[in-house]
N, C-alpha and C positions, 0 to 999 in steps of 0.2 A: 353598763349595768344590765341592759336588756340582753346583750350578747351572752353574758354570764348565765343569766336565767335560762336562755335558750339552750346553752350547752348543758346545763344541769338537767334540764328537762329531757334532752336527748339521751344523756347518760342514764337517767332514771328509766326512760322508755326502753332502752336496750337491756338494762338490768332486769326489768320485770319480765322480759321475753328472752332472757338469756338461754333458757332451755331450748327454745326454737332455734336460736342461732347456733348452739352447740350441735344440735341434731342435723341441721342443714349443712354446717361446716364439715362434720364427719362424713355425711352422705356425699357431699361434693368431693371431698378428698378421696373417698373410696372409688367413686365413679371415674374421676379424672385420672387416678392412679391406674385403674384398669384400662382406660383408653390409652394412656401413655405407654403402658406395657405392650399393648397390641400394635402400636405404631412401629413401622419398620425403622431399623437403625441405619443411618446413612453416614458414610465416611467421606471426608473431604481431602482432596489433593489440590495443590495450587502451584502455579508457575509465576515467577516475577521476572519481567524482562523490560529492557529499554528498546525503543525504536531507534534505528540507525538513520543517518542522513541519506537522502536519495540523490547523491551526487553522481555525475557521469563518470564512469570508470575510465573511459577513453580520454577525458580531459586530464585525468591524473597522470597519464603517460605521455600525451602528445602536446599539451599546452604548458607553456612556461609558467603561467599564472592561472590559478583556478579559485573558484569561490567556495568550494566545499572540501571537507576532509572525510574520506571514507571510514576513518577510524574513530570519528567523534560520535558522541551521543546525538540523537535526533532532537529536534525541537518539538514543542507541543503539537504543531501541525502534523509532523511525521507520526507522532504517537496516535493522533486522532485518525489519520488515514489507516494506520495499521489496525486500529481498533475496529474500524468499519469493515475491514477484511475479515477480522476474527468473528464478527457478528453477521457476516454475509450468509445468504442462503446457500452459496456454493460450498462454503466450509461446513455449514450445518448439515447439508445434504450428504456430504462425503462422510462425515462422522457417523451419521445415522445409518448409512448404508454399510460402512466398514464394520461397525460393531453390532449391526442388526438390532438397533435400539427399539424398534417396534416390537420385536419379540421379547426383548429384555424388559421393556416396560409393560408388556402384556397388553398391547393396543392393536386392535384390528384396523389397519388403515383402509381396508376395503369397505368398511362400514361408513355410513354418512357421518361426516365430521371427524373421521379417524385421523386424517392428516393434520387437521388443526389441533386436535388433542395431543398428537405426538409432538408437534412443534411446541405447544405450551409446556408439556412435560420436559422437553429438552431445555427450554428456556428457564424452567424452574430449577434445573439441576446444573446447568452450565452457564457461567457468567464471565464477562470480561469487562474490566473497568479501569479507568485511570486513577492512580494514587496521587496523593498530594506532592509526591516527589517527582512526578512526571513519568513514572514507570507505568507499566500495564500489568495488572494482576488477573490471571486466569484461575478460576476456582471451579472445580467439578465435584459434585456430590453424587454418591451412588451407594447402593447397598453392598456392592463388591468393591473393597478398597483397591484391589489390583486393577480393576477396570477403570476406576476413577483416575488412577495414576496414568494409565496408558492413554486415556482420552486427553488428559491435560497436556501431556508431552506431545501427543500427535497433533494437537491443535497448533502448537508452535510450528511444527514441520509443515503442516498443510498451509498455514498462513504464509510462511516463508516461500513455499513453492508457488502459491498463487501470486504473491507480490512480484517474484521474479518473472513469472509467466507474463503478467501484465506489462512489466517494465521491458522485457525482452521483445514482446510483440510490438510495442510502440517503437522500440529502437530498430527492430527489423524492418518495419514500414519505412522509417526514416532512412535506413540503410538502402533499401530498394530504390527510393527516390533519388538519393545521392548517387547511387550506382548508375542510374539512367542519365543523370546530368553529367557524370564523369565520362561515361561511354560516348555520349553525344559530343562533348567537347573534344574527346580523343579522336573521334571520327572526323570532325571538322578540321582538326589540326593535321590529321593524316591526309585529308583531301588537299589542304593547302600545301603541304610538303610535296605531294605528287605533282601538283601544278608547278611548284617551284623547281622540282626536278626536271620537268619538261623544258622549262626556261634554261636550266643549266645545260641540258642536252643541245640547246640552240646557241650555246656559247655565252650565255649571260650569267655571270657569277656575282659581280659587284657593279651594279649599274653606274653609280657615281664615279667609282675609280676607273671603270672602263671608258666612260665618256670623256673623263679628264685625260686619260692616256691617249685615246684616239684623237682628241682635239689637238693635243701637243704634236702628235705624229702628222696630223693634217697640216698644221702650220709649218712644220719642218719640210714636208713635201712641197708645199707651195713656195716656201723660201728657196728650195733647191730646184724649182721649176720642174718637179716630178709630177706632171699632171695625171699620168696614168695611176700612180700610187695614191694621189690625192683623191681621184675618183673612187678608187677601191675603198679608201678610208671613209669617204663620204657615204658610200653605199652601206658600209658597216654601221655608221652613225644613224642613218635613216632606218635601218632594220632594227637597231637597238631602241631607237626612239619610239617605234610603233609598239614595243613591248614594255615601255617604261612604266605606264600606268599600272598594268597588271603586276609587274615586279614590285613596284612600290607598295601597292595594296597588300600583297602577300607578305612582304617584309615587315610592314607596319602592323599587320594582324598577328603574325606569329609570336613576336616578342611578348606582348601582354597575354597572349593565349597560353604560352608556356607557364607564365606566372599563375594564371587562373587555374590551369590544370593541376599545378602543384597544390594549390589551396583545396581543390576538389578532392584530390587524392588523400590529403591529410584528413579532411572531413570524412571521407569514406572509411579510412582506417579507424578513425575515432568511433564511428557508429558501428563498425564491425565488432570492435571490442565490446561495446555496450550490448550488442545483440547476442553475443556468444557467452558473456560472462554471467555467472551466477554467484551473487554475494548475499550473505545473510541479511535479512531485513530487520533483524532484531539481535540484541545482545542479551542472552539469558543470564540472569543473576542466580536464580534458584530453579532447578528442575524439580518436577513433581516427584514425590516419594510416596510409598505405600503408607497410609495412615494407620497407626496402631491404636487409635482411640476414636470412638464415634464422635461426630459433630452434631448430629440430630438423632432423635429428639432430646432436648434438655428436660428430662422428666420432672425434676424437682421444680423447675420454673413453670412448667405446665400446671402442675398441681397447685403451686402457690397462687398463680394468676387465676386459675379456675375457682379456687376457694374464695379468694378475695372478691372476685367478680360476683360470685353467687351470694356472698354475704351482703355486698352492697345492694344487689338487686332485691334480696330479701328485706333489707332495711327499708328501701324505698317503697316496696310493696306494702309492708306493715304500716308505714307512715301514711300511705294513701288510704288504706283500709280504716285506720284510726281516724283520719280526717273525715272520711265519709260517715262513720258512725257518729262522730261529734256533731256533724251537720244535721243528721237525722234527728238527734236528740234535741 
């Protein structure tokens, strides 16, 4: 019951001062309309894209099994990484420099706080965010619709270029390390082969087979009472025995060394592909186009909000004044 009385009292209060509200409303509508008309019109162009998986390209060609597919859409983490690149200072600085946005926004960067102001203006006009579908939406606002389109599309290319640069630099570093390991293993094998070649020049080709053959010949010479031949064979056995350890070490080293060298070579080829390959870091769904209709300002909304805000403020002010007068009485 009290609520109804309060409502009736408020309606009556407004009715008695209706002329004030009408005057204030018209004045607010006139002023806000003038302000809205003076505001610059801005056009929006946008790009929608999905991040791709950051799989190793080399693995796709050299490995029988792999954990990723270069043709698949990226996960949320891939999109977030790409989003960080889009919002990075490197991309922002490149866009500002390429399109001379300091001049376009009429900002003197040589003045104190000029660079900060330029960055704020850029951030207010250029945005990149994740959508609920896992894609990335780039939106660019500008007074020039053609420029808005060009910046939006260029952001995709710059981000893709930066992503490839970072990936290739990391792969290049890994490739250089793998190359050093491969060349070291290759030199060690070459050294072992040279030493083995020296043993071959001394008549040692297959230690076990040679010892077995000479032992049989030695036994035959003894059986035939050929002591001179037996001594010659014994000398050969003694000479071979002195080189036995070195031969066995080289022979035992080379077989697994060849297998390890093949693994290093495969890894080297894999990293070489990753270091030299440039693949898109995103799948673009919609490229930006020139907007044929302004996005800002929404003048009718500005006028409506301004009028309503002014009327509410006027009502509160009148209620406060009325309360003060009642208290004084």
